[in-house]
C-alpha positions as CSV (number, residue, x, y, z in Angstrom):
1,M,0.0,0.0,0.0
2,N,2.8,2.4,0.7
3,Q,4.0,2.8,-2.8
4,Q,6.8,5.2,-3.7
5,I,6.7,7.3,-6.8
6,R,9.5,6.4,-9.2
7,K,11.5,9.4,-10.1
8,T,11.5,9.9,-13.8
9,P,11.8,13.1,-15.8
10,E,8.0,13.1,-16.2
11,T,7.2,12.7,-12.6
12,T,9.9,15.1,-11.5
13,Q,8.5,17.7,-13.8
14,A,4.9,17.1,-12.7
15,M,5.9,17.4,-9.0
16,R,7.5,20.7,-9.7
17,A,4.3,21.9,-11.4
18,W,2.4,21.6,-8.1
19,P,2.7,24.6,-5.8
20,E,4.2,24.1,-2.4
21,P,1.5,23.7,0.4
22,D,2.7,26.8,2.1
23,R,2.4,28.8,-1.1
24,V,-1.2,27.5,-1.6
25,F,-2.0,28.6,1.9
26,D,-0.5,32.0,1.3
27,L,-2.5,32.5,-1.9
28,R,-5.7,31.5,-0.2
29,Y,-5.0,33.7,2.8
30,A,-4.3,36.7,0.4
31,A,-7.5,36.0,-1.5
32,F,-9.5,35.9,1.8
33,L,-7.9,39.2,3.0
34,E,-8.7,40.9,-0.3
35,T,-12.3,39.7,-0.1
36,V,-12.7,40.7,3.6
37,S,-11.2,44.1,3.0
38,H,-14.0,45.0,0.7
39,L,-16.7,43.8,3.1
40,R,-15.2,44.7,6.5
41,A,-16.9,48.2,6.8
42,R,-20.3,46.8,5.8
43,L,-20.0,43.8,8.1
44,H,-19.0,46.1,11.0
45,R,-22.0,48.4,10.4
46,Y,-24.3,45.4,10.3
47,C,-22.9,43.9,13.5
48,A,-23.0,47.3,15.3
49,R,-26.7,47.7,14.3
50,M,-27.5,44.2,15.5
51,T,-25.8,44.7,18.9
52,G,-26.6,48.4,19.4
53,S,-22.9,49.1,20.1
54,A,-19.9,49.8,17.8
55,L,-17.6,48.1,20.3
56,D,-19.8,45.0,20.6
57,G,-20.2,45.0,16.8
58,E,-16.4,45.0,16.4
59,D,-16.1,42.0,18.7
60,I,-18.8,40.1,16.9
61,M,-17.3,40.9,13.5
62,Q,-13.9,39.7,14.6
63,E,-15.3,36.5,16.0
64,A,-17.1,35.9,12.7
65,L,-14.0,36.5,10.7
66,F,-12.0,34.3,12.9
67,E,-14.4,31.5,12.4
68,A,-14.3,32.0,8.6
């Protein structure tokens, strides 16, 4: 069951084509931050309206973003 991939020029080239896991995480994190930056003010206003307090709204917003 624990098979090893034989290193051939084709498999080596294919392995190089895949991005490193850390790089994939960085790209996903950057995309998340870009999306959130556009929505942050609206989300904060919404949370502040729902809680009746700007400070509580900020806390709720941060918790929601942390869970995302």
